[in-house]
N, C-alpha and C positions, 0 to 999 in steps of 0.2 A: 678714150682709153677703155679697153676691154678687161674685165675681171672675171675670174672663175668663181662661181658661187659655191661656198663651202658650208652653207647653212645645212645641218643634217636633216632638217624638216623638208628641204627642197631638193635634196639629192635623190637620185633614183636608187631604189633598194638593190643591193647586190644579191646575186644568186648564191645559195649555199653550195659549198664544195662537196663532191661525192666522198664518202668515207674511204673507198678504194676505187680503183678503175672500174667502170661499168663493164658488165659482161656482154659479149656479143651472143648471137643466137646459138652458135655451136657450144660455147662455154656454158651458157645457161642450160642447154640440153644435157650436157655431160653432168652438170651439178644435179639436175633432176634425176638422171639415170642412177647416180650413186644414192641419192636420197630415197628413191623408190626401191632400191635393191635389185635393179635389173642387171642381168649378166649376159644376155644374148639377144640378138635382134638389132635392127636399125630403127632409130627413132628420130622424129622431127619435132620441133617446138610447136605447140598448139597454143594459140592465143584466142580467147573469146572476147569479142568486142561488144560494147553496148552503144547503140546509136539513138540519139534523141533529136528533137527539133524544137524550135521556138522562134520567137522574134526578139532580136536584140540589135543594138548598135551603140555608137559612142554618144549619141544624144537622141532625145525623143523624135527629132526631125529626121534622123538617119537610120531608123529602125528598118531591118530587113530580115527576111526568112533566114534562119541560121541552123546549121547542123552541128551537133556535139558528138564527138567520138571519144570513147574511153575504153580501157580494157578492164574486164571483171575477173578473168581467171587466166592462169598460165599452166600448161601441162605438157604432156607428150602424146604423140600419136605414133603407133608402130607402122612402119612402111614395109611393103613386101620386098622391095629391092633398094639397094643403096642409092642415094641421090646426093646432089651437091650440098644439100641442107641437112642431111641425116648424119647421125652419130652412131657409131658401132658400140653397143654396150659392152661387148667382149673386150674391146680395146680400152675403154675408159673406166670400166669396173669389172675386171676379170674375176672369175670365181676363184676363190682361194682354195688351193688343194689342201685337204686335211692330211696331216702327217700320221703315219701309222704308229700306234702306241707299242712300246716294247714291253 
């Protein structure tokens, strides 16, 4: 007879849920364009990675050379021509026209 173990100490931890839907590259670029106050030009997402190395494994007998990759910074880079990854600042953050005072 098979039984499912419901002991909380033996159950795999569940991943936390995102607060809202994650942003894709173009959505994150548009958010940064608005945050930086950019109103013209085409921008792509810039991600700065950190790479490290070491020896690790599931047990001392199975240690192997390992690479670690993480990102340290996220920003924007201005591109001279539109690309499939770029976002137009004039579209996502148009410059508001000031109304003439009477």
